[in-house]
Jmol script that loads the backbone (N, CA, C; Angstrom):
load data "model"
ATOM      1  N   UNK A   1     -28.738 -13.121 -24.017  1.00  0.00           N
ATOM      2  CA  UNK A   1     -28.490 -14.517 -23.779  1.00  0.00           C
ATOM      3  C   UNK A   1     -27.774 -15.215 -24.990  1.00  0.00           C
ATOM      4  N   UNK A   2     -26.966 -16.227 -24.733  1.00  0.00           N
ATOM      5  CA  UNK A   2     -26.402 -16.944 -25.713  1.00  0.00           C
ATOM      6  C   UNK A   2     -27.274 -17.991 -26.380  1.00  0.00           C
ATOM      7  N   UNK A   3     -27.119 -18.275 -27.519  1.00  0.00           N
ATOM      8  CA  UNK A   3     -27.964 -19.249 -28.233  1.00  0.00           C
ATOM      9  C   UNK A   3     -27.344 -20.640 -28.274  1.00  0.00           C
ATOM     10  N   UNK A   4     -26.338 -20.868 -27.392  1.00  0.00           N
ATOM     11  CA  UNK A   4     -25.648 -22.193 -27.392  1.00  0.00           C
ATOM     12  C   UNK A   4     -24.516 -22.303 -28.185  1.00  0.00           C
ATOM     13  N   UNK A   5     -24.146 -21.316 -29.164  1.00  0.00           N
ATOM     14  CA  UNK A   5     -22.922 -21.391 -29.885  1.00  0.00           C
ATOM     15  C   UNK A   5     -22.037 -20.337 -29.189  1.00  0.00           C
ATOM     16  N   UNK A   6     -20.739 -20.769 -28.988  1.00  0.00           N
ATOM     17  CA  UNK A   6     -19.931 -19.895 -28.368  1.00  0.00           C
ATOM     18  C   UNK A   6     -19.113 -18.963 -29.399  1.00  0.00           C
ATOM     19  N   UNK A   7     -18.976 -17.774 -28.952  1.00  0.00           N
ATOM     20  CA  UNK A   7     -18.359 -16.808 -29.871  1.00  0.00           C
ATOM     21  C   UNK A   7     -16.991 -16.455 -29.326  1.00  0.00           C
ATOM     22  N   UNK A   8     -15.994 -16.143 -30.114  1.00  0.00           N
ATOM     23  CA  UNK A   8     -14.715 -15.778 -29.599  1.00  0.00           C
ATOM     24  C   UNK A   8     -14.516 -14.336 -29.746  1.00  0.00           C
ATOM     25  N   UNK A   9     -13.887 -13.697 -28.778  1.00  0.00           N
ATOM     26  CA  UNK A   9     -13.597 -12.254 -28.749  1.00  0.00           C
ATOM     27  C   UNK A   9     -12.198 -12.071 -28.506  1.00  0.00           C
ATOM     28  N   UNK A  10     -11.706 -10.839 -28.609  1.00  0.00           N
ATOM     29  CA  UNK A  10     -10.354 -10.536 -28.349  1.00  0.00           C
ATOM     30  C   UNK A  10      -9.996 -10.411 -26.863  1.00  0.00           C
ATOM     31  N   UNK A  11     -11.098 -10.345 -25.966  1.00  0.00           N
ATOM     32  CA  UNK A  11     -10.874 -10.368 -24.569  1.00  0.00           C
ATOM     33  C   UNK A  11     -10.504 -11.721 -24.102  1.00  0.00           C
ATOM     34  N   UNK A  12      -9.800 -11.891 -22.920  1.00  0.00           N
ATOM     35  CA  UNK A  12      -9.422 -13.192 -22.513  1.00  0.00           C
ATOM     36  C   UNK A  12     -10.608 -14.032 -22.316  1.00  0.00           C
ATOM     37  N   UNK A  13     -10.661 -15.254 -22.825  1.00  0.00           N
ATOM     38  CA  UNK A  13     -11.761 -16.140 -22.822  1.00  0.00           C
ATOM     39  C   UNK A  13     -11.701 -17.056 -21.608  1.00  0.00           C
ATOM     40  N   UNK A  14     -12.656 -17.898 -21.390  1.00  0.00           N
ATOM     41  CA  UNK A  14     -12.685 -18.690 -20.176  1.00  0.00           C
ATOM     42  C   UNK A  14     -11.570 -19.729 -20.216  1.00  0.00           C
ATOM     43  N   UNK A  15     -11.269 -20.297 -18.936  1.00  0.00           N
ATOM     44  CA  UNK A  15     -10.223 -21.272 -18.831  1.00  0.00           C
ATOM     45  C   UNK A  15     -10.483 -22.550 -19.626  1.00  0.00           C
ATOM     46  N   UNK A  16     -11.797 -22.930 -19.711  1.00  0.00           N
ATOM     47  CA  UNK A  16     -12.090 -24.196 -20.306  1.00  0.00           C
ATOM     48  C   UNK A  16     -12.081 -24.096 -21.872  1.00  0.00           C
ATOM     49  N   UNK A  17     -12.140 -23.016 -22.447  1.00  0.00           N
ATOM     50  CA  UNK A  17     -12.205 -22.980 -23.802  1.00  0.00           C
ATOM     51  C   UNK A  17     -10.916 -22.455 -24.469  1.00  0.00           C
ATOM     52  N   UNK A  18     -10.179 -23.399 -24.898  1.00  0.00           N
ATOM     53  CA  UNK A  18      -8.864 -23.066 -25.593  1.00  0.00           C
ATOM     54  C   UNK A  18      -8.886 -23.664 -26.951  1.00  0.00           C
ATOM     55  N   UNK A  19      -8.648 -22.845 -27.953  1.00  0.00           N
ATOM     56  CA  UNK A  19      -8.678 -23.212 -29.338  1.00  0.00           C
ATOM     57  C   UNK A  19      -7.385 -23.914 -29.627  1.00  0.00           C
ATOM     58  N   UNK A  20      -7.327 -24.649 -30.774  1.00  0.00           N
ATOM     59  CA  UNK A  20      -6.018 -25.242 -31.235  1.00  0.00           C
ATOM     60  C   UNK A  20      -4.920 -24.223 -31.398  1.00  0.00           C
ATOM     61  N   UNK A  21      -5.366 -23.114 -31.920  1.00  0.00           N
ATOM     62  CA  UNK A  21      -4.309 -22.011 -32.163  1.00  0.00           C
ATOM     63  C   UNK A  21      -3.807 -21.518 -30.819  1.00  0.00           C
ATOM     64  N   UNK A  22      -4.641 -21.320 -29.780  1.00  0.00           N
ATOM     65  CA  UNK A  22      -4.334 -20.851 -28.556  1.00  0.00           C
ATOM     66  C   UNK A  22      -3.283 -21.855 -27.826  1.00  0.00           C
ATOM     67  N   UNK A  23      -3.689 -23.182 -28.057  1.00  0.00           N
ATOM     68  CA  UNK A  23      -2.802 -24.220 -27.429  1.00  0.00           C
ATOM     69  C   UNK A  23      -1.409 -24.230 -28.086  1.00  0.00           C
ATOM     70  N   UNK A  24      -1.383 -23.997 -29.310  1.00  0.00           N
ATOM     71  CA  UNK A  24      -0.171 -24.037 -30.106  1.00  0.00           C
ATOM     72  C   UNK A  24       0.669 -22.805 -29.694  1.00  0.00           C
ATOM     73  N   UNK A  25      -0.010 -21.631 -29.553  1.00  0.00           N
ATOM     74  CA  UNK A  25       0.843 -20.449 -29.135  1.00  0.00           C
ATOM     75  C   UNK A  25       1.280 -20.598 -27.679  1.00  0.00           C
ATOM     76  N   UNK A  26       0.491 -21.256 -26.740  1.00  0.00           N
ATOM     77  CA  UNK A  26       0.842 -21.518 -25.432  1.00  0.00           C
ATOM     78  C   UNK A  26       2.077 -22.453 -25.405  1.00  0.00           C
ATOM     79  N   UNK A  27       2.129 -23.536 -26.160  1.00  0.00           N
ATOM     80  CA  UNK A  27       3.164 -24.474 -26.135  1.00  0.00           C
ATOM     81  C   UNK A  27       4.448 -23.824 -26.729  1.00  0.00           C
ATOM     82  N   UNK A  28       4.268 -23.045 -27.831  1.00  0.00           N
ATOM     83  CA  UNK A  28       5.501 -22.384 -28.437  1.00  0.00           C
ATOM     84  C   UNK A  28       6.126 -21.387 -27.439  1.00  0.00           C
ATOM     85  N   UNK A  29       5.248 -20.578 -26.728  1.00  0.00           N
ATOM     86  CA  UNK A  29       5.767 -19.611 -25.752  1.00  0.00           C
ATOM     87  C   UNK A  29       6.431 -20.357 -24.624  1.00  0.00           C
ATOM     88  N   UNK A  30       5.877 -21.380 -24.122  1.00  0.00           N
ATOM     89  CA  UNK A  30       6.505 -22.153 -23.061  1.00  0.00           C
ATOM     90  C   UNK A  30       7.918 -22.740 -23.470  1.00  0.00           C
ATOM     91  N   UNK A  31       7.990 -23.304 -24.677  1.00  0.00           N
ATOM     92  CA  UNK A  31       9.268 -23.807 -25.164  1.00  0.00           C
ATOM     93  C   UNK A  31      10.275 -22.667 -25.353  1.00  0.00           C
ATOM     94  N   UNK A  32       9.819 -21.506 -25.766  1.00  0.00           N
ATOM     95  CA  UNK A  32      10.625 -20.384 -26.004  1.00  0.00           C
ATOM     96  C   UNK A  32      11.252 -19.792 -24.719  1.00  0.00           C
ATOM     97  N   UNK A  33      10.401 -19.565 -23.757  1.00  0.00           N
ATOM     98  CA  UNK A  33      10.822 -18.914 -22.503  1.00  0.00           C
ATOM     99  C   UNK A  33      11.337 -19.874 -21.527  1.00  0.00           C
ATOM    100  N   UNK A  34      10.831 -21.095 -21.462  1.00  0.00           N
ATOM    101  CA  UNK A  34      11.284 -22.049 -20.424  1.00  0.00           C
ATOM    102  C   UNK A  34      10.503 -21.822 -19.132  1.00  0.00           C
ATOM    103  N   UNK A  35      10.255 -22.892 -18.396  1.00  0.00           N
ATOM    104  CA  UNK A  35       9.441 -22.774 -17.230  1.00  0.00           C
ATOM    105  C   UNK A  35      10.088 -21.998 -16.059  1.00  0.00           C
ATOM    106  N   UNK A  36      11.399 -21.715 -16.164  1.00  0.00           N
ATOM    107  CA  UNK A  36      12.012 -21.052 -15.073  1.00  0.00           C
ATOM    108  C   UNK A  36      12.151 -19.546 -15.317  1.00  0.00           C
ATOM    109  N   UNK A  37      11.587 -19.036 -16.473  1.00  0.00           N
ATOM    110  CA  UNK A  37      11.751 -17.617 -16.859  1.00  0.00           C
ATOM    111  C   UNK A  37      11.011 -16.713 -15.748  1.00  0.00           C
ATOM    112  N   UNK A  38      11.510 -15.610 -15.505  1.00  0.00           N
ATOM    113  CA  UNK A  38      10.874 -14.675 -14.611  1.00  0.00           C
ATOM    114  C   UNK A  38       9.701 -14.101 -15.323  1.00  0.00           C
ATOM    115  N   UNK A  39       8.552 -13.891 -14.496  1.00  0.00           N
ATOM    116  CA  UNK A  39       7.365 -13.417 -15.085  1.00  0.00           C
ATOM    117  C   UNK A  39       6.829 -14.310 -16.193  1.00  0.00           C
ATOM    118  N   UNK A  40       6.970 -15.588 -16.057  1.00  0.00           N
ATOM    119  CA  UNK A  40       6.679 -16.453 -17.184  1.00  0.00           C
ATOM    120  C   UNK A  40       5.156 -16.380 -17.646  1.00  0.00           C
ATOM    121  N   UNK A  41       4.244 -16.378 -16.774  1.00  0.00           N
ATOM    122  CA  UNK A  41       2.875 -16.324 -17.102  1.00  0.00           C
ATOM    123  C   UNK A  41       2.466 -14.980 -17.828  1.00  0.00           C
ATOM    124  N   UNK A  42       3.074 -13.907 -17.489  1.00  0.00           N
ATOM    125  CA  UNK A  42       2.740 -12.671 -18.097  1.00  0.00           C
ATOM    126  C   UNK A  42       3.424 -12.770 -19.571  1.00  0.00           C
ATOM    127  N   UNK A  43       4.594 -13.349 -19.727  1.00  0.00           N
ATOM    128  CA  UNK A  43       5.272 -13.471 -20.976  1.00  0.00           C
ATOM    129  C   UNK A  43       4.457 -14.326 -22.007  1.00  0.00           C
ATOM    130  N   UNK A  44       3.998 -15.423 -21.391  1.00  0.00           N
ATOM    131  CA  UNK A  44       3.224 -16.380 -22.232  1.00  0.00           C
ATOM    132  C   UNK A  44       1.827 -15.808 -22.727  1.00  0.00           C
ATOM    133  N   UNK A  45       1.190 -15.114 -21.778  1.00  0.00           N
ATOM    134  CA  UNK A  45      -0.046 -14.436 -22.065  1.00  0.00           C
ATOM    135  C   UNK A  45       0.159 -13.395 -23.121  1.00  0.00           C
ATOM    136  N   UNK A  46       1.264 -12.643 -23.029  1.00  0.00           N
ATOM    137  CA  UNK A  46       1.524 -11.604 -24.065  1.00  0.00           C
ATOM    138  C   UNK A  46       1.846 -12.255 -25.407  1.00  0.00           C
ATOM    139  N   UNK A  47       2.615 -13.334 -25.395  1.00  0.00           N
ATOM    140  CA  UNK A  47       2.921 -13.988 -26.623  1.00  0.00           C
ATOM    141  C   UNK A  47       1.674 -14.631 -27.336  1.00  0.00           C
ATOM    142  N   UNK A  48       0.679 -14.880 -26.504  1.00  0.00           N
ATOM    143  CA  UNK A  48      -0.561 -15.333 -27.048  1.00  0.00           C
ATOM    144  C   UNK A  48      -1.493 -14.201 -27.619  1.00  0.00           C
ATOM    145  N   UNK A  49      -0.986 -13.027 -27.446  1.00  0.00           N
ATOM    146  CA  UNK A  49      -1.768 -11.864 -28.094  1.00  0.00           C
ATOM    147  C   UNK A  49      -2.950 -11.343 -27.218  1.00  0.00           C
ATOM    148  N   UNK A  50      -2.916 -11.742 -25.980  1.00  0.00           N
ATOM    149  CA  UNK A  50      -3.937 -11.223 -25.044  1.00  0.00           C
ATOM    150  C   UNK A  50      -5.271 -12.043 -25.023  1.00  0.00           C
ATOM    151  N   UNK A  51      -5.160 -13.198 -25.744  1.00  0.00           N
ATOM    152  CA  UNK A  51      -6.431 -14.053 -25.707  1.00  0.00           C
ATOM    153  C   UNK A  51      -6.747 -14.725 -24.341  1.00  0.00           C
ATOM    154  N   UNK A  52      -5.629 -14.847 -23.545  1.00  0.00           N
ATOM    155  CA  UNK A  52      -5.715 -15.390 -22.216  1.00  0.00           C
ATOM    156  C   UNK A  52      -4.955 -14.477 -21.213  1.00  0.00           C
ATOM    157  N   UNK A  53      -5.464 -14.385 -20.022  1.00  0.00           N
ATOM    158  CA  UNK A  53      -4.727 -13.709 -18.981  1.00  0.00           C
ATOM    159  C   UNK A  53      -3.574 -14.445 -18.395  1.00  0.00           C
ATOM    160  N   UNK A  54      -2.726 -13.883 -17.655  1.00  0.00           N
ATOM    161  CA  UNK A  54      -1.569 -14.579 -17.080  1.00  0.00           C
ATOM    162  C   UNK A  54      -2.096 -15.585 -16.129  1.00  0.00           C
ATOM    163  N   UNK A  55      -3.185 -15.300 -15.408  1.00  0.00           N
ATOM    164  CA  UNK A  55      -3.700 -16.301 -14.505  1.00  0.00           C
ATOM    165  C   UNK A  55      -4.355 -17.485 -15.182  1.00  0.00           C
ATOM    166  N   UNK A  56      -4.994 -17.284 -16.290  1.00  0.00           N
ATOM    167  CA  UNK A  56      -5.537 -18.373 -17.114  1.00  0.00           C
ATOM    168  C   UNK A  56      -4.466 -19.157 -17.723  1.00  0.00           C
ATOM    169  N   UNK A  57      -3.337 -18.633 -18.142  1.00  0.00           N
ATOM    170  CA  UNK A  57      -2.217 -19.385 -18.680  1.00  0.00           C
ATOM    171  C   UNK A  57      -1.545 -20.212 -17.562  1.00  0.00           C
ATOM    172  N   UNK A  58      -1.400 -19.619 -16.347  1.00  0.00           N
ATOM    173  CA  UNK A  58      -0.785 -20.339 -15.225  1.00  0.00           C
ATOM    174  C   UNK A  58      -1.685 -21.569 -14.884  1.00  0.00           C
ATOM    175  N   UNK A  59      -2.996 -21.327 -14.886  1.00  0.00           N
ATOM    176  CA  UNK A  59      -3.946 -22.454 -14.504  1.00  0.00           C
ATOM    177  C   UNK A  59      -3.989 -23.579 -15.626  1.00  0.00           C
ATOM    178  N   UNK A  60      -3.876 -23.127 -16.824  1.00  0.00           N
ATOM    179  CA  UNK A  60      -3.869 -24.114 -18.028  1.00  0.00           C
ATOM    180  C   UNK A  60      -2.549 -24.974 -17.865  1.00  0.00           C
ATOM    181  N   UNK A  61      -1.413 -24.363 -17.474  1.00  0.00           N
ATOM    182  CA  UNK A  61      -0.225 -25.066 -17.267  1.00  0.00           C
ATOM    183  C   UNK A  61      -0.308 -26.049 -16.102  1.00  0.00           C
ATOM    184  N   UNK A  62      -0.970 -25.572 -14.987  1.00  0.00           N
ATOM    185  CA  UNK A  62      -1.151 -26.448 -13.828  1.00  0.00           C
ATOM    186  C   UNK A  62      -1.959 -27.693 -14.181  1.00  0.00           C
ATOM    187  N   UNK A  63      -3.023 -27.456 -14.991  1.00  0.00           N
ATOM    188  CA  UNK A  63      -3.821 -28.690 -15.484  1.00  0.00           C
ATOM    189  C   UNK A  63      -3.058 -29.604 -16.330  1.00  0.00           C
ATOM    190  N   UNK A  64      -2.079 -29.030 -17.194  1.00  0.00           N
ATOM    191  CA  UNK A  64      -1.306 -29.888 -17.915  1.00  0.00           C
ATOM    192  C   UNK A  64      -0.286 -30.689 -17.097  1.00  0.00           C
ATOM    193  N   UNK A  65       0.252 -30.015 -16.081  1.00  0.00           N
ATOM    194  CA  UNK A  65       1.223 -30.678 -15.112  1.00  0.00           C
ATOM    195  C   UNK A  65       0.429 -31.840 -14.363  1.00  0.00           C
ATOM    196  N   UNK A  66      -0.702 -31.424 -13.960  1.00  0.00           N
ATOM    197  CA  UNK A  66      -1.566 -32.468 -13.252  1.00  0.00           C
ATOM    198  C   UNK A  66      -1.868 -33.747 -14.245  1.00  0.00           C
ATOM    199  N   UNK A  67      -2.165 -33.440 -15.449  1.00  0.00           N
ATOM    200  CA  UNK A  67      -2.478 -34.445 -16.407  1.00  0.00           C
ATOM    201  C   UNK A  67      -1.240 -35.355 -16.594  1.00  0.00           C
ATOM    202  N   UNK A  68      -0.118 -34.757 -16.796  1.00  0.00           N
ATOM    203  CA  UNK A  68       1.155 -35.574 -17.010  1.00  0.00           C
ATOM    204  C   UNK A  68       1.483 -36.390 -15.778  1.00  0.00           C
ATOM    205  N   UNK A  69       1.293 -35.765 -14.686  1.00  0.00           N
ATOM    206  CA  UNK A  69       1.495 -36.538 -13.415  1.00  0.00           C
ATOM    207  C   UNK A  69       0.575 -37.760 -13.246  1.00  0.00           C
ATOM    208  N   UNK A  70      -0.652 -37.519 -13.632  1.00  0.00           N
ATOM    209  CA  UNK A  70      -1.662 -38.641 -13.584  1.00  0.00           C
ATOM    210  C   UNK A  70      -1.289 -39.769 -14.531  1.00  0.00           C
ATOM    211  N   UNK A  71      -0.799 -39.326 -15.700  1.00  0.00           N
ATOM    212  CA  UNK A  71      -0.363 -40.418 -16.689  1.00  0.00           C
ATOM    213  C   UNK A  71       0.781 -41.120 -16.204  1.00  0.00           C
ATOM    214  N   UNK A  72       1.760 -40.374 -15.699  1.00  0.00           N
ATOM    215  CA  UNK A  72       3.031 -41.055 -15.259  1.00  0.00           C
ATOM    216  C   UNK A  72       2.805 -41.912 -14.010  1.00  0.00           C
ATOM    217  N   UNK A  73       1.788 -41.659 -13.251  1.00  0.00           N
ATOM    218  CA  UNK A  73       1.487 -42.488 -12.033  1.00  0.00           C
ATOM    219  C   UNK A  73       0.430 -43.535 -12.414  1.00  0.00           C
ATOM    220  N   UNK A  74       0.031 -43.610 -13.644  1.00  0.00           N
ATOM    221  CA  UNK A  74      -0.859 -44.755 -14.097  1.00  0.00           C
ATOM    222  C   UNK A  74      -2.288 -44.555 -13.727  1.00  0.00           C
ATOM    223  N   UNK A  75      -2.650 -43.344 -13.254  1.00  0.00           N
ATOM    224  CA  UNK A  75      -4.065 -42.991 -13.001  1.00  0.00           C
ATOM    225  C   UNK A  75      -4.959 -42.897 -14.077  1.00  0.00           C
ATOM    226  N   UNK A  76      -4.291 -42.500 -15.303  1.00  0.00           N
ATOM    227  CA  UNK A  76      -5.031 -42.383 -16.546  1.00  0.00           C
ATOM    228  C   UNK A  76      -4.128 -43.031 -17.634  1.00  0.00           C
ATOM    229  N   UNK A  77      -4.677 -43.566 -18.705  1.00  0.00           N
ATOM    230  CA  UNK A  77      -3.860 -44.202 -19.645  1.00  0.00           C
ATOM    231  C   UNK A  77      -3.066 -43.214 -20.414  1.00  0.00           C
ATOM    232  N   UNK A  78      -1.906 -43.618 -20.929  1.00  0.00           N
ATOM    233  CA  UNK A  78      -1.077 -42.723 -21.868  1.00  0.00           C
ATOM    234  C   UNK A  78      -1.898 -42.603 -23.135  1.00  0.00           C
ATOM    235  N   UNK A  79      -2.005 -41.345 -23.635  1.00  0.00           N
ATOM    236  CA  UNK A  79      -2.796 -41.102 -24.853  1.00  0.00           C
ATOM    237  C   UNK A  79      -2.156 -41.784 -26.049  1.00  0.00           C
ATOM    238  N   UNK A  80      -2.964 -42.300 -26.968  1.00  0.00           N
ATOM    239  CA  UNK A  80      -2.515 -42.960 -28.193  1.00  0.00           C
ATOM    240  C   UNK A  80      -2.571 -41.929 -29.349  1.00  0.00           C
ATOM    241  N   UNK A  81      -1.386 -41.687 -29.853  1.00  0.00           N
ATOM    242  CA  UNK A  81      -1.357 -40.811 -30.958  1.00  0.00           C
ATOM    243  C   UNK A  81      -1.537 -41.474 -32.323  1.00  0.00           C
ATOM    244  N   UNK A  82      -2.052 -40.711 -33.268  1.00  0.00           N
ATOM    245  CA  UNK A  82      -2.426 -41.362 -34.571  1.00  0.00           C
ATOM    246  C   UNK A  82      -1.224 -41.575 -35.434  1.00  0.00           C
ATOM    247  N   UNK A  83      -0.150 -40.673 -35.248  1.00  0.00           N
ATOM    248  CA  UNK A  83       0.953 -40.752 -36.083  1.00  0.00           C
ATOM    249  C   UNK A  83       2.174 -41.097 -35.252  1.00  0.00           C
ATOM    250  N   UNK A  84       3.209 -41.784 -35.891  1.00  0.00           N
ATOM    251  CA  UNK A  84       4.392 -42.042 -35.405  1.00  0.00           C
ATOM    252  C   UNK A  84       5.561 -41.267 -36.087  1.00  0.00           C
ATOM    253  N   UNK A  85       5.236 -40.336 -36.863  1.00  0.00           N
ATOM    254  CA  UNK A  85       6.132 -39.467 -37.605  1.00  0.00           C
ATOM    255  C   UNK A  85       6.884 -38.665 -36.563  1.00  0.00           C
ATOM    256  N   UNK A  86       8.216 -38.534 -36.724  1.00  0.00           N
ATOM    257  CA  UNK A  86       9.071 -37.780 -35.781  1.00  0.00           C
ATOM    258  C   UNK A  86       9.656 -36.556 -36.543  1.00  0.00           C
ATOM    259  N   UNK A  87       8.745 -35.695 -36.999  1.00  0.00           N
ATOM    260  CA  UNK A  87       9.151 -34.492 -37.708  1.00  0.00           C
ATOM    261  C   UNK A  87       9.252 -33.334 -36.609  1.00  0.00           C
ATOM    262  N   UNK A  88       9.506 -32.101 -37.240  1.00  0.00           N
ATOM    263  CA  UNK A  88       9.637 -30.899 -36.341  1.00  0.00           C
ATOM    264  C   UNK A  88       8.453 -30.750 -35.394  1.00  0.00           C
ATOM    265  N   UNK A  89       7.206 -30.959 -35.799  1.00  0.00           N
ATOM    266  CA  UNK A  89       6.093 -30.696 -35.019  1.00  0.00           C
ATOM    267  C   UNK A  89       6.152 -31.710 -33.886  1.00  0.00           C
ATOM    268  N   UNK A  90       6.457 -33.038 -34.066  1.00  0.00           N
ATOM    269  CA  UNK A  90       6.491 -34.004 -33.030  1.00  0.00           C
ATOM    270  C   UNK A  90       7.637 -33.650 -32.125  1.00  0.00           C
ATOM    271  N   UNK A  91       8.706 -33.103 -32.643  1.00  0.00           N
ATOM    272  CA  UNK A  91       9.882 -32.789 -31.740  1.00  0.00           C
ATOM    273  C   UNK A  91       9.458 -31.660 -30.751  1.00  0.00           C
ATOM    274  N   UNK A  92       8.665 -30.634 -31.155  1.00  0.00           N
ATOM    275  CA  UNK A  92       8.154 -29.678 -30.340  1.00  0.00           C
ATOM    276  C   UNK A  92       7.214 -30.278 -29.252  1.00  0.00           C
ATOM    277  N   UNK A  93       6.335 -31.263 -29.657  1.00  0.00           N
ATOM    278  CA  UNK A  93       5.538 -31.853 -28.683  1.00  0.00           C
ATOM    279  C   UNK A  93       6.372 -32.571 -27.596  1.00  0.00           C
ATOM    280  N   UNK A  94       7.434 -33.242 -28.041  1.00  0.00           N
ATOM    281  CA  UNK A  94       8.232 -33.969 -27.112  1.00  0.00           C
ATOM    282  C   UNK A  94       9.039 -33.019 -26.160  1.00  0.00           C
ATOM    283  N   UNK A  95       9.419 -31.859 -26.769  1.00  0.00           N
ATOM    284  CA  UNK A  95      10.114 -30.901 -25.832  1.00  0.00           C
ATOM    285  C   UNK A  95       9.166 -30.407 -24.852  1.00  0.00           C
ATOM    286  N   UNK A  96       7.907 -30.123 -25.181  1.00  0.00           N
ATOM    287  CA  UNK A  96       6.974 -29.652 -24.160  1.00  0.00           C
ATOM    288  C   UNK A  96       6.729 -30.805 -23.163  1.00  0.00           C
ATOM    289  N   UNK A  97       6.500 -32.027 -23.628  1.00  0.00           N
ATOM    290  CA  UNK A  97       6.207 -33.169 -22.656  1.00  0.00           C
ATOM    291  C   UNK A  97       7.339 -33.291 -21.758  1.00  0.00           C
ATOM    292  N   UNK A  98       8.652 -33.078 -22.303  1.00  0.00           N
ATOM    293  CA  UNK A  98       9.782 -33.192 -21.388  1.00  0.00           C
ATOM    294  C   UNK A  98       9.930 -32.124 -20.422  1.00  0.00           C
ATOM    295  N   UNK A  99       9.541 -30.887 -20.872  1.00  0.00           N
ATOM    296  CA  UNK A  99       9.494 -29.779 -19.964  1.00  0.00           C
ATOM    297  C   UNK A  99       8.535 -30.001 -18.857  1.00  0.00           C
ATOM    298  N   UNK A 100       7.288 -30.397 -19.132  1.00  0.00           N
ATOM    299  CA  UNK A 100       6.360 -30.578 -18.168  1.00  0.00           C
ATOM    300  C   UNK A 100       6.753 -31.764 -17.270  1.00  0.00           C
ATOM    301  N   UNK A 101       7.329 -32.745 -17.840  1.00  0.00           N
ATOM    302  CA  UNK A 101       7.745 -33.987 -16.971  1.00  0.00           C
ATOM    303  C   UNK A 101       8.836 -33.447 -15.971  1.00  0.00           C
ATOM    304  N   UNK A 102       9.769 -32.593 -16.391  1.00  0.00           N
ATOM    305  CA  UNK A 102      10.720 -32.078 -15.537  1.00  0.00           C
ATOM    306  C   UNK A 102      10.140 -31.280 -14.379  1.00  0.00           C
ATOM    307  N   UNK A 103       9.158 -30.497 -14.723  1.00  0.00           N
ATOM    308  CA  UNK A 103       8.468 -29.753 -13.660  1.00  0.00           C
ATOM    309  C   UNK A 103       7.868 -30.675 -12.611  1.00  0.00           C
ATOM    310  N   UNK A 104       7.206 -31.703 -13.123  1.00  0.00           N
ATOM    311  CA  UNK A 104       6.515 -32.694 -12.227  1.00  0.00           C
ATOM    312  C   UNK A 104       7.574 -33.338 -11.304  1.00  0.00           C
ATOM    313  N   UNK A 105       8.673 -33.724 -11.952  1.00  0.00           N
ATOM    314  CA  UNK A 105       9.736 -34.460 -11.243  1.00  0.00           C
ATOM    315  C   UNK A 105      10.339 -33.527 -10.192  1.00  0.00           C
ATOM    316  N   UNK A 106      10.548 -32.274 -10.526  1.00  0.00           N
ATOM    317  CA  UNK A 106      11.150 -31.225  -9.603  1.00  0.00           C
ATOM    318  C   UNK A 106      10.242 -31.007  -8.459  1.00  0.00           C
ATOM    319  N   UNK A 107       8.929 -30.963  -8.751  1.00  0.00           N
ATOM    320  CA  UNK A 107       7.959 -30.692  -7.742  1.00  0.00           C
ATOM    321  C   UNK A 107       7.864 -31.954  -6.819  1.00  0.00           C
ATOM    322  N   UNK A 108       7.893 -33.147  -7.380  1.00  0.00           N
ATOM    323  CA  UNK A 108       7.883 -34.399  -6.538  1.00  0.00           C
ATOM    324  C   UNK A 108       9.108 -34.469  -5.636  1.00  0.00           C
ATOM    325  N   UNK A 109      10.308 -34.022  -6.121  1.00  0.00           N
ATOM    326  CA  UNK A 109      11.479 -34.056  -5.291  1.00  0.00           C
ATOM    327  C   UNK A 109      11.376 -33.095  -4.204  1.00  0.00           C
ATOM    328  N   UNK A 110      10.757 -31.883  -4.391  1.00  0.00           N
ATOM    329  CA  UNK A 110      10.648 -30.887  -3.387  1.00  0.00           C
ATOM    330  C   UNK A 110       9.688 -31.368  -2.309  1.00  0.00           C
ATOM    331  N   UNK A 111       8.728 -32.171  -2.710  1.00  0.00           N
ATOM    332  CA  UNK A 111       7.700 -32.572  -1.729  1.00  0.00           C
ATOM    333  C   UNK A 111       8.195 -33.780  -0.855  1.00  0.00           C
ATOM    334  N   UNK A 112       9.249 -34.457  -1.359  1.00  0.00           N
ATOM    335  CA  UNK A 112       9.756 -35.693  -0.724  1.00  0.00           C
ATOM    336  C   UNK A 112      10.517 -35.246   0.516  1.00  0.00           C
TER     337      UNK A 112
END
end "model"
wireframe off; spacefill off
backbone 0.3
color backbone group
């Protein structure tokens, strides 16, 4: 039995537990491959070193898309960031937000 503290292993961990490092690897792999790449989820999972399965990566992306869609439709408030610096890190965040926004827009157009 677990004593309440979570341990990390090299096997794919649960969908709900993503470390900052895993999120960063996820974002960088998405930015590198682009959302239209064939076998995207396998590629992203591989780029993350096997800490997440392709199915977990796909689910994490879907949650992100749903969150962006909720923000854009006003169902939840836009997050307030602590910094207004527009350096390389912020540019990567903007690229990811733009990529996810494009997916949401494309999906909305297809549903219309």
